C-alpha positions as CSV (number, residue, x, y, z in Angstrom):
1,M,107.8,91.8,119.4
2,K,106.6,88.5,120.5
3,L,106.3,86.3,117.2
4,E,104.1,83.0,117.3
5,I,106.3,79.6,115.3
6,P,104.7,77.4,114.9
7,P,105.8,73.6,115.9
8,G,106.4,72.0,112.9
9,D,109.6,70.9,110.8
10,F,109.8,73.1,108.4
11,A,112.3,72.9,105.1
12,G,112.3,76.8,103.9
13,Y,111.3,79.7,104.3
14,I,109.5,82.4,103.2
15,F,109.3,85.5,103.8
16,D,107.3,88.8,102.7
17,L,109.1,91.9,102.5
18,D,107.8,95.5,103.1
19,G,106.1,95.2,106.8
20,T,107.6,92.7,107.8
21,L,112.1,91.8,107.1
22,I,111.3,96.1,106.7
23,D,109.6,98.8,108.4
24,T,108.2,100.4,104.7
25,M,105.3,100.3,104.9
26,P,104.5,104.1,106.4
27,L,106.7,105.7,103.1
28,H,104.3,103.2,100.6
29,Y,101.1,105.5,102.7
30,R,102.8,108.5,101.8
31,A,103.5,107.8,98.3
32,W,99.5,106.1,97.6
33,D,98.2,109.6,99.5
34,A,99.9,111.8,97.5
35,A,100.2,109.5,94.3
36,M,95.4,109.5,94.9
37,R,95.2,113.0,95.8
38,K,97.2,113.5,92.5
39,A,95.1,110.7,90.8
40,G,91.4,113.0,92.6
41,L,91.3,111.6,96.0
42,R,89.8,114.9,97.6
43,G,91.5,114.2,101.5
44,P,93.6,111.6,102.9
45,L,94.0,107.8,102.0
46,D,91.8,106.1,104.6
47,E,95.1,103.7,106.6
48,D,92.8,101.0,107.5
49,L,92.1,100.6,103.8
50,F,95.6,101.0,103.0
51,Y,96.8,98.7,105.3
52,S,93.6,96.3,104.4
53,F,96.0,95.9,101.0
54,G,99.1,94.9,102.1
55,G,100.7,92.8,100.1
56,V,98.0,93.0,97.0
57,P,100.3,93.9,93.7
58,T,100.6,97.7,93.1
59,R,98.2,98.6,90.4
60,R,95.7,96.3,91.7
61,V,96.3,98.1,94.7
62,A,95.5,100.5,92.9
63,E,91.6,99.8,91.5
64,L,90.9,99.1,94.5
65,I,92.0,102.6,96.3
66,A,89.5,104.4,92.9
67,A,86.7,102.0,93.3
68,H,86.2,102.1,97.2
69,Y,86.8,106.3,96.4
70,R,84.5,105.6,93.7
71,L,87.8,107.9,91.2
72,T,87.6,107.1,88.3
73,I,92.1,106.0,87.5
74,D,94.4,105.0,85.0
75,P,95.9,102.3,87.3
76,D,99.5,102.1,85.0
77,A,100.2,105.9,85.5
78,V,99.1,106.2,89.0
79,F,101.7,103.0,89.6
80,H,104.0,104.6,88.2
81,D,103.7,108.0,89.9
82,K,103.6,105.9,93.2
83,E,106.5,103.8,92.8
84,A,108.6,107.6,91.6
85,R,107.7,108.5,95.1
86,F,108.4,105.8,97.0
87,F,111.4,105.5,95.3
88,E,112.7,108.7,96.7
89,L,111.4,107.7,100.1
90,Q,112.8,103.8,100.5
91,A,116.5,105.7,101.9
92,E,114.6,105.9,105.1
93,A,113.0,102.6,105.9
94,T,114.7,100.6,109.2
95,L,115.0,96.5,109.6
96,I,112.2,95.3,111.7
97,E,115.8,93.6,113.9
98,P,113.2,90.2,115.7
99,V,112.3,88.5,112.1
100,V,115.0,90.4,109.9
101,A,117.6,87.9,112.7
102,I,115.1,85.0,111.8
103,A,115.9,85.3,108.4
104,R,119.5,85.7,109.2
105,R,119.6,82.1,111.6
106,V,117.9,79.8,109.4
107,A,118.9,80.8,106.5
108,R,122.2,79.2,107.9
109,T,120.5,75.8,107.6
110,H,117.6,76.5,105.2
111,P,116.4,78.2,102.4
112,V,114.7,81.5,102.4
113,A,112.9,83.0,100.1
114,I,111.2,86.7,98.8
115,A,107.9,87.0,98.1
116,S,107.1,90.5,97.9
117,G,103.9,92.0,96.1
118,G,105.7,94.8,94.4
119,P,107.4,95.4,90.9
120,R,111.3,93.3,91.2
121,A,113.0,96.2,90.9
122,V,111.7,97.7,93.5
123,V,112.0,94.7,96.1
124,R,115.4,94.7,95.0
125,R,115.8,98.2,95.5
126,S,115.1,97.6,99.0
127,L,116.6,94.2,99.7
128,E,120.3,95.8,98.1
129,L,119.5,99.5,100.4
130,A,118.6,96.6,103.7
131,G,122.1,95.1,103.2
132,L,119.8,91.6,102.8
133,A,120.2,91.3,99.2
134,A,123.5,88.4,99.8
135,L,121.3,86.5,102.3
136,F,118.1,85.9,100.0
137,K,118.5,84.1,96.2
138,V,115.1,83.7,95.5
139,V,112.6,86.8,94.8
140,V,109.7,86.4,94.3
141,S,108.2,89.8,92.9
142,A,104.3,90.8,91.6
143,D,105.9,90.7,87.8
144,D,107.5,86.5,88.0
145,V,103.3,85.5,89.0
146,V,99.6,86.6,86.6
147,H,98.1,85.9,90.3
148,G,99.5,88.5,93.5
149,K,98.5,87.8,96.7
150,P,95.9,86.6,98.4
151,S,96.3,84.1,95.2
152,P,98.9,81.4,96.5
153,D,101.0,81.7,93.8
154,M,103.9,83.6,94.7
155,F,104.4,81.3,97.5
156,L,104.4,78.3,95.1
157,L,107.0,79.2,93.2
158,A,108.3,80.5,95.9
159,A,109.0,77.0,97.4
160,K,109.4,75.4,93.9
161,S,112.7,77.5,93.4
162,M,113.8,76.2,97.1
163,G,113.3,73.4,95.6
164,V,111.4,72.5,99.1
165,A,107.7,71.2,99.7
166,A,104.6,73.5,100.0
167,A,103.7,72.3,102.5
168,S,107.3,71.8,104.3
169,C,107.5,76.1,104.0
170,L,106.6,78.4,106.7
171,V,105.6,81.5,105.7
172,F,106.2,85.0,107.2
173,E,103.7,87.8,106.7
174,D,101.9,91.5,108.1
175,A,99.1,91.1,105.8
176,E,95.7,89.3,105.4
177,P,96.2,89.0,101.9
178,G,100.0,87.3,102.1
179,M,98.0,85.4,105.3
180,R,95.1,84.1,102.7
181,A,98.1,82.9,100.5
182,A,99.6,81.5,102.9
183,E,96.8,79.0,103.4
184,A,95.9,78.6,100.3
185,A,99.2,77.1,99.5
186,G,99.1,74.3,102.5
187,M,101.6,76.6,104.2
188,K,101.5,77.5,107.7
189,W,102.3,80.8,108.3
190,V,103.8,83.1,111.1
191,R,102.0,87.2,111.2
192,V,104.4,89.9,112.1
193,P,102.6,92.5,114.7
194,S,104.7,95.3,112.1
195,R,101.5,97.7,111.0
196,G,103.8,100.9,110.8
197,R,104.8,103.8,113.2
198,T,102.4,106.0,111.7
199,A,99.2,103.8,112.3
200,A,101.1,103.0,116.0
201,A,100.9,106.6,116.7
202,K,96.8,107.0,115.4
203,S,95.6,103.5,117.1
204,G,97.9,105.7,120.8
């Protein structure tokens, strides 16, 4: 994996979780596919559509998928169904080692934070299962802000919680909404090319 790190003297580092530090996106896809089929989707969930919502809060993703397929759903019911399915799959996730290595290295000398569009309980459990919970003292989830990615709110809250100026933070992200959020927060960002095994197999 080749990461293009922008030049600069950064005071804090913010990491997205799913698809950036942990290879969970294929698992999220399986959970979404099953949940949306139960909610009325006929046929498989489009993977490109799913990946375009990376980093967006879960309830909002349910609404966006339903709108795309012109389905009438209960977003809260789909949210809970999807998260329950993902909960059963979480232990299968593996680390994205090159990014984890960077996080471990910079954490020795700088504050680090998680900014994830997932619910707090799911984010915390993912970090614990991955053995990363102790590394990140600052964790911002979808439950902590009114507006999720691509709004800058998560990144701004993470910077504030670390005690670092937003402009001095570097963000690691794998999805377009997160990169747009970083730009809106006035932060430089690194694209993590980790769309997942399922998508890689599809494109290969």
